[in-house]
N, C-alpha and C positions, 0 to 999 in steps of 0.2 A: 525502784521498779514501777511503782504505781504512778509516780510523776511522769515517767516516760510514756506510759499508756495514755495518760491525760493529754500529753503534748501531741501524740499521734492522732488522737481523736479530734483535737483542735485543728490540726493540719488537714484532716479529711473534710472537716466542715468548711474550711477555707477553700479547698479545691472545689467543693460542691457549689460554693457561691460564685466561683469564677465562671464567666460565660464561655460556653464551648465554641461559639461562633462570635464573629464581630457583633458589636452592639446592634440591635435591630434598627434603631433610629439611624445609625450610620449606614447600614446596608440599604435602607430606603433612600437615604440621601444620595448614595453612590449610584443607585439604579436610575434616579431622575436626572443625574448629571450626564451630559453627553449622550442623550438617548439615541441620537442619530447613529451612534456606533454599534447599535444592535447588540449582538451577542458578545462583543468585546467590552468588558468592564474594566474598572481600575485594578481588579484582581488578576488580570491577564499578565503573565510574567515574561512571556517569550518576546523575542525581537520580531515583531509582526512583519516587517518588510522582508526579513530573511526567510521567515516561514512561508510567506506568500511566494517568494522566488523559488524556494525548494519545491513547493507544491506545483508551481507552473512547470517546473522541469519534470516532475512526476507525471503531470497531465500529458505533457508531450511524449513521454516514454510510453504511457498507456495507449495513446492514439497511434503511435507508430506500431505498437504491438497489435492493435486491432487491424490495421492495414495489412501487416505481414501475415497474420493468421487468416484473414479473409482471402488473400491471394493464395495461400497454401491450401485452403479449403477448396477453392475452385480449380486449382492446378494439380491437386493430388491425383495420381494415376498409378495403376499397377494392381497386382493381385491382392495386396494387403491394404489397399488404399481406402476402402470404404469406412471401416471403423476409425481409422486415423483421421480421415477427412472430417468425420463427425466430431472427433475430439478437437480438431482445429476450430471448427465452428463454435463449439461450446466455449473454448478458451477465448475466442474473439468476443463473444457476447459477455463473458465475465470481465474481460479487460475493459469493455465499454462501460460496464457498471462501475468499475473502479474509476474510470475517467469522470463519470458523472458525479460520483461521491467527492472526488477531489475538487472538481469545479465548484460544486455546491459549498464546500468548506472554504474555498478561496473567497467566495462572495460573502460568506458569514464573517470572514475576517476583514471585510472591507476592501478586498482586492478585486481584480478583474481577471477571470480565466482567459488565458491566451490560446485561442483556437486557430490562430492565423497559420495558414500553410507555409508562409514565408519563414524560413529558419526552423521549421518543425524538427527536421532531422538533427539540426545543430543543438537544439534545446534538449532533445531526447538523450537519455543515458545509453539506450540500446540502439543498435543499427537496424536499418531496413535492408536485409539481405534475402534475396528471393529463393536461392537454392535451385540447383539444376534437376534434382530428382527427389523422391520421397525421403530418402535417408538424409540428404542435405537439408531439406526443409525442417525435419525434426531436429537435426543438430543445431541449426541456426536458431530455432525457437527455444531450444534448451539453453543455448548460450545467452539469449536475451533474458530468459527467466532467471538465470544465475546472476546476471548483471542487476536485474531488478531486486533480487533478494539482498544483494550487498548494499544497493542504494537505499532501500527501505530500512534496512538494519541500521545504517549510519544515520539516517534521518531520525529514527526513533531514539537512538542514543543522544543525538544533538538536542532534540526537543525535551526529552526526559519528562520531568514533572511540571515543566513550565507551560505546557498546553495539553492537558489530559485528553481533551476531545480529539484533537488532531492525532495525538499519539495512539489512541485506541483505534481510530480509523485506519491508520497506517499499519498497526499490528494485525488488523483483520485482513487487509490487502496482502500483507507479507505472508500470512498463513495460506492464502489462496495461491500466491505465486509459488510457494514451496510445494503445494499439491500439484500444480502444473508441471513443475520441474520433475517431480516423481513420476507423473504420468508419461512424460516424454522419455525419460530415462528407461522406463519399463518397456515402452515401444521399441526403443533401440535394442535393448537386451533381447526381447522376444524375436525381433527380426534377425538378429545375429545368430540366435539358437536355431531358428528355422532354416537359415541359409546353410549352417553347418550340417544340419540333418539331411539336407537334400542330396540326392544321388547325382553327382556331376560327372560321372564316368561316361565316356562316349560309347554308345551301343553299336 
């Protein structure tokens, strides 16, 4: 019994001697090697080209969402339009922030953010659908948000632990897209309740 305790103590001492991180000298050597690659070090485990491609598709998706929300903001009309128009504008601004975050991360990874209008709608996961009235506008925006939620969820699963910085950024964007979807779904539900409460009998 005493011998086993001694062995356990020796193992604990050995664990304490083992470095928690890579040897400091090795970390310094890695940092100086390929300095032109900036934030991308030898410890980066993801397929960088694939991640940049996915991020450029996400960038296009966000830009299309900005354009659609902006149009809906200016075109929203009707008795319930003012608070909804303000929501469209807020969403447009938040989608622009997402686009800026994504573009910045692409540059950090050594890529080039694709802002070209040529092929923008083809690169985007969501569609640019204008909607003929307020209800259709909300519906189209909700569809786009649901597409974004699925897209970002798949990207996060693909990246996993191979690029923690990109994953955390996408998780933050995903959380915001889920909030947007909830906002839009609430507007549709409220409008439906209001319509059912109205007296539509002919006087």
